Structure formats: C-alpha cells, structure tokens
Backbone as JSON Lines, residues from 0, in Angstrom:
{"i":0,"aa":"X","n":[0.83,-1.19,0.0],"ca":[0.0,0.0,0.0],"c":[0.87,1.24,0.0]}
{"i":1,"aa":"X","n":[0.38,2.28,-0.61],"ca":[1.0,3.6,-0.51],"c":[0.03,4.44,0.3]}
{"i":2,"aa":"X","n":[0.35,4.64,1.57],"ca":[-0.55,5.35,2.47],"c":[0.2,6.48,3.15]}
{"i":3,"aa":"X","n":[-0.57,7.43,3.72],"ca":[0.09,8.5,4.47],"c":[0.62,7.93,5.78]}
{"i":4,"aa":"X","n":[1.35,8.74,6.53],"ca":[2.01,8.23,7.72],"c":[1.04,7.75,8.78]}
{"i":5,"aa":"X","n":[-0.08,8.44,8.94],"ca":[-1.07,8.01,9.93],"c":[-1.63,6.64,9.56]}
{"i":6,"aa":"X","n":[-1.9,6.44,8.28],"ca":[-2.38,5.14,7.82],"c":[-1.33,4.06,8.01]}
{"i":7,"aa":"X","n":[-0.08,4.4,7.75],"ca":[1.01,3.44,7.94],"c":[1.14,3.01,9.38]}
{"i":8,"aa":"X","n":[1.04,3.97,10.28],"ca":[1.12,3.66,11.71],"c":[-0.07,2.81,12.13]}
{"i":9,"aa":"X","n":[-1.24,3.12,11.6],"ca":[-2.45,2.36,11.92],"c":[-2.34,0.91,11.43]}
{"i":10,"aa":"X","n":[-1.88,0.73,10.2],"ca":[-1.71,-0.63,9.65],"c":[-0.69,-1.4,10.49]}
{"i":11,"aa":"X","n":[0.42,-0.75,10.82],"ca":[1.47,-1.41,11.59],"c":[0.96,-1.8,12.97]}
{"i":12,"aa":"X","n":[0.17,-0.94,13.6],"ca":[-0.33,-1.26,14.93],"c":[-1.33,-2.41,14.88]}
{"i":13,"aa":"X","n":[-2.08,-2.53,13.79],"ca":[-3.06,-3.6,13.67],"c":[-2.39,-4.95,13.35]}
{"i":14,"aa":"X","n":[-1.38,-4.94,12.48],"ca":[-0.78,-6.18,12.01],"c":[0.57,-6.51,12.66]}
{"i":15,"aa":"X","n":[1.17,-5.58,13.37],"ca":[2.42,-5.84,14.07],"c":[3.51,-6.38,13.17]}
{"i":16,"aa":"X","n":[4.1,-7.49,13.56],"ca":[5.21,-8.08,12.79],"c":[4.77,-8.75,11.5]}
{"i":17,"aa":"X","n":[3.47,-8.81,11.26],"ca":[2.97,-9.36,10.0],"c":[2.92,-8.3,8.89]}
{"i":18,"aa":"X","n":[3.36,-7.1,9.22],"ca":[3.41,-6.01,8.23],"c":[4.8,-5.39,8.28]}
{"i":19,"aa":"X","n":[5.28,-4.97,7.13],"ca":[6.55,-4.26,7.04],"c":[6.23,-2.81,6.71]}
{"i":20,"aa":"X","n":[6.54,-1.92,7.63],"ca":[6.27,-0.49,7.45],"c":[7.55,0.19,6.98]}
{"i":21,"aa":"X","n":[7.51,0.7,5.76],"ca":[8.67,1.36,5.16],"c":[8.39,2.85,5.07]}
{"i":22,"aa":"X","n":[9.26,3.64,5.67],"ca":[9.15,5.1,5.64],"c":[10.1,5.61,4.56]}
{"i":23,"aa":"X","n":[9.57,6.28,3.57],"ca":[10.39,6.81,2.49],"c":[10.48,8.31,2.66]}
{"i":24,"aa":"X","n":[11.72,8.79,2.74],"ca":[11.88,10.23,2.97],"c":[12.9,10.83,2.0]}
{"i":25,"aa":"X","n":[12.77,12.11,1.77],"ca":[13.75,12.79,0.92],"c":[15.05,12.98,1.71]}
{"i":26,"aa":"X","n":[16.14,13.26,1.0],"ca":[17.41,13.47,1.7],"c":[17.34,14.67,2.66]}
{"i":27,"aa":"X","n":[16.5,15.63,2.34],"ca":[16.29,16.79,3.2],"c":[15.01,17.51,2.75]}
{"i":28,"aa":"X","n":[14.51,18.37,3.61],"ca":[13.33,19.17,3.23],"c":[13.69,20.1,2.08]}
{"i":29,"aa":"X","n":[14.89,20.65,2.1],"ca":[15.31,21.54,1.01],"c":[15.37,20.79,-0.32]}
{"i":30,"aa":"X","n":[15.88,19.55,-0.29],"ca":[15.93,18.74,-1.51],"c":[14.52,18.48,-2.02]}
{"i":31,"aa":"X","n":[13.59,18.18,-1.12],"ca":[12.2,17.98,-1.52],"c":[11.63,19.23,-2.16]}
{"i":32,"aa":"X","n":[11.89,20.37,-1.55],"ca":[11.39,21.63,-2.09],"c":[11.93,21.87,-3.5]}
{"i":33,"aa":"X","n":[13.22,21.61,-3.69],"ca":[13.81,21.81,-5.02],"c":[13.22,20.84,-6.04]}
{"i":34,"aa":"X","n":[12.94,19.62,-5.63],"ca":[12.3,18.66,-6.53],"c":[10.92,19.15,-6.95]}
{"i":35,"aa":"X","n":[10.15,19.6,-5.98],"ca":[8.8,20.08,-6.28],"c":[8.83,21.3,-7.2]}
{"i":36,"aa":"X","n":[9.74,22.2,-6.94],"ca":[9.88,23.38,-7.8],"c":[10.29,22.94,-9.2]}
{"i":37,"aa":"X","n":[11.24,22.02,-9.28],"ca":[11.74,21.55,-10.57],"c":[10.69,20.83,-11.4]}
{"i":38,"aa":"X","n":[9.75,20.18,-10.75],"ca":[8.68,19.49,-11.48],"c":[7.72,20.47,-12.15]}
{"i":39,"aa":"X","n":[7.6,21.63,-11.56],"ca":[6.72,22.69,-12.08],"c":[5.28,22.21,-12.26]}
{"i":40,"aa":"X","n":[4.8,21.4,-11.32],"ca":[3.42,20.93,-11.39],"c":[2.54,21.56,-10.31]}
{"i":41,"aa":"X","n":[3.16,22.24,-9.35],"ca":[2.42,22.87,-8.26],"c":[2.77,24.35,-8.19]}
{"i":42,"aa":"X","n":[1.81,25.15,-7.73],"ca":[2.11,26.56,-7.52],"c":[2.84,26.71,-6.18]}
{"i":43,"aa":"X","n":[3.34,27.89,-5.9],"ca":[4.16,28.08,-4.7],"c":[3.37,27.83,-3.41]}
{"i":44,"aa":"X","n":[2.09,28.14,-3.4],"ca":[1.27,27.88,-2.22],"c":[1.13,26.37,-1.98]}
{"i":45,"aa":"X","n":[0.91,25.61,-3.04],"ca":[0.81,24.16,-2.91],"c":[2.13,23.55,-2.46]}
{"i":46,"aa":"X","n":[3.22,24.08,-2.97],"ca":[4.54,23.59,-2.57],"c":[4.76,23.85,-1.08]}
{"i":47,"aa":"X","n":[4.4,25.04,-0.64],"ca":[4.53,25.37,0.79],"c":[3.71,24.41,1.64]}
{"i":48,"aa":"X","n":[2.49,24.13,1.21],"ca":[1.62,23.2,1.93],"c":[2.24,21.81,1.98]}
{"i":49,"aa":"X","n":[2.77,21.35,0.85],"ca":[3.37,20.01,0.79],"c":[4.63,19.93,1.67]}
{"i":50,"aa":"X","n":[5.4,21.0,1.7],"ca":[6.61,21.03,2.53],"c":[6.23,20.98,4.01]}
{"i":51,"aa":"X","n":[5.22,21.74,4.38],"ca":[4.77,21.73,5.77],"c":[4.27,20.34,6.17]}
{"i":52,"aa":"X","n":[3.52,19.7,5.27],"ca":[3.02,18.35,5.53],"c":[4.19,17.37,5.66]}
{"i":53,"aa":"X","n":[5.16,17.47,4.77],"ca":[6.32,16.58,4.82],"c":[7.1,16.77,6.12]}
{"i":54,"aa":"X","n":[7.23,18.01,6.54],"ca":[7.95,18.3,7.79],"c":[7.26,17.62,8.97]}
{"i":55,"aa":"X","n":[5.93,17.66,8.99],"ca":[5.17,16.98,10.03],"c":[5.31,15.46,9.91]}
{"i":56,"aa":"X","n":[5.2,14.95,8.7],"ca":[5.28,13.5,8.48],"c":[6.63,12.93,8.92]}
{"i":57,"aa":"X","n":[7.68,13.7,8.81],"ca":[9.01,13.23,9.22],"c":[9.06,12.89,10.71]}
{"i":58,"aa":"X","n":[8.16,13.46,11.49],"ca":[8.15,13.17,12.93],"c":[7.64,11.75,13.21]}
{"i":59,"aa":"X","n":[7.05,11.09,12.22],"ca":[6.54,9.73,12.37],"c":[7.58,8.66,12.01]}
{"i":60,"aa":"X","n":[8.72,9.06,11.53],"ca":[9.71,8.12,11.02],"c":[10.02,6.98,11.98]}
{"i":61,"aa":"X","n":[10.15,7.29,13.25],"ca":[10.54,6.27,14.23],"c":[9.45,5.23,14.5]}
{"i":62,"aa":"X","n":[8.27,5.43,13.97],"ca":[7.17,4.48,14.15],"c":[7.15,3.41,13.05]}
{"i":63,"aa":"X","n":[8.09,3.49,12.12],"ca":[8.18,2.56,11.0],"c":[9.33,1.59,11.23]}
{"i":64,"aa":"X","n":[9.27,0.45,10.54],"ca":[10.31,-0.57,10.71],"c":[11.64,-0.17,10.1]}
{"i":65,"aa":"X","n":[11.6,0.51,8.98],"ca":[12.82,0.86,8.26],"c":[12.58,2.16,7.49]}
{"i":66,"aa":"X","n":[13.66,2.9,7.31],"ca":[13.6,4.15,6.55],"c":[14.46,4.03,5.3]}
{"i":67,"aa":"X","n":[13.9,4.46,4.19],"ca":[14.64,4.55,2.93],"c":[14.76,6.03,2.6]}
{"i":68,"aa":"X","n":[15.98,6.47,2.38],"ca":[16.19,7.85,1.96],"c":[16.21,7.87,0.43]}
{"i":69,"aa":"X","n":[15.26,8.57,-0.13],"ca":[15.12,8.62,-1.58],"c":[16.0,9.72,-2.17]}
{"i":70,"aa":"X","n":[17.29,9.46,-2.17],"ca":[18.2,10.42,-2.8],"c":[18.57,10.0,-4.22]}
{"i":71,"aa":"X","n":[18.29,8.73,-4.54],"ca":[18.48,8.2,-5.89],"c":[17.33,7.23,-6.13]}
{"i":72,"aa":"X","n":[16.42,7.58,-7.03],"ca":[15.21,6.81,-7.22],"c":[15.49,5.35,-7.55]}
{"i":73,"aa":"X","n":[16.44,5.09,-8.42],"ca":[16.76,3.72,-8.81],"c":[17.24,2.92,-7.61]}
{"i":74,"aa":"X","n":[18.13,3.5,-6.82],"ca":[18.65,2.81,-5.64],"c":[17.56,2.62,-4.58]}
{"i":75,"aa":"X","n":[16.73,3.64,-4.4],"ca":[15.66,3.53,-3.41],"c":[14.69,2.42,-3.78]}
{"i":76,"aa":"X","n":[14.33,2.34,-5.06],"ca":[13.42,1.27,-5.5],"c":[14.06,-0.1,-5.28]}
{"i":77,"aa":"X","n":[15.35,-0.21,-5.56],"ca":[16.04,-1.49,-5.36],"c":[16.03,-1.88,-3.88]}
{"i":78,"aa":"X","n":[16.31,-0.92,-3.02],"ca":[16.3,-1.19,-1.58],"c":[14.92,-1.66,-1.12]}
{"i":79,"aa":"X","n":[13.88,-1.01,-1.63],"ca":[12.52,-1.37,-1.25],"c":[12.18,-2.78,-1.71]}
{"i":80,"aa":"X","n":[12.5,-3.09,-2.96],"ca":[12.24,-4.44,-3.48],"c":[13.0,-5.48,-2.66]}
{"i":81,"aa":"X","n":[14.25,-5.2,-2.34],"ca":[15.04,-6.12,-1.53],"c":[14.43,-6.33,-0.14]}
{"i":82,"aa":"X","n":[14.01,-5.24,0.49],"ca":[13.39,-5.34,1.82],"c":[12.11,-6.16,1.78]}
{"i":83,"aa":"X","n":[11.28,-5.9,0.79],"ca":[10.01,-6.64,0.67],"c":[10.28,-8.11,0.39]}
{"i":84,"aa":"X","n":[11.23,-8.39,-0.49],"ca":[11.56,-9.79,-0.8],"c":[12.03,-10.53,0.44]}
{"i":85,"aa":"X","n":[12.9,-9.9,1.22],"ca":[13.38,-10.53,2.45],"c":[12.24,-10.73,3.43]}
{"i":86,"aa":"X","n":[11.37,-9.74,3.54],"ca":[10.25,-9.83,4.47],"c":[9.31,-10.98,4.08]}
{"i":87,"aa":"X","n":[9.01,-11.08,2.82],"ca":[8.1,-12.13,2.35],"c":[8.72,-13.52,2.52]}
{"i":88,"aa":"X","n":[10.01,-13.61,2.29],"ca":[10.67,-14.92,2.34],"c":[11.03,-15.38,3.75]}
{"i":89,"aa":"X","n":[10.83,-14.54,4.73],"ca":[11.13,-14.93,6.12],"c":[9.93,-15.43,6.84]}
C-alpha cells in the first residue's frame, strides 16, 4: 500500500510483525522543495503546503520498521524491493 504516515502507523499497529512499514523520505526538506519546484506541477502555495506536511510527516519516522532515503530513485526502489523480498521470504 502507498498510504500516508497516519495510515502506515495504523496498519502497523493492527498487524504488528505481519506487516513491514517502510518510511520513504527525501534526503532533506530543502531537496524535496527543489524537486517540487523543478517538477513545475504545483504553484508556490501548494509547494509550501506540501513542505509543511512533509515536515510533520518526518516526525513519524521512528514508528516505521525501516527508513529509505530517496536520494536516488533507482537505488531507493532497489532497496525497497530487496526489503520486501526478504520480508516475504522470512
């Protein structure tokens, strides 16, 4: 599932060790802001809202089993696939 942090925490609390909660975060809030600006799909107000939301969501990181820093999309996807494969096979 791709859920927000509250949903992730809720799923993890319901399923415990039967669920793998992966927290995906940007290398920094500034990097996220630059990505959003570079995409040119949101206006500045929407970007500000998304940055504020991301800043709040980062406070939930410790409630997840593992954190992936998305500083390189290809590497992050590989890490996620590897984590899921190990989780399923255990």
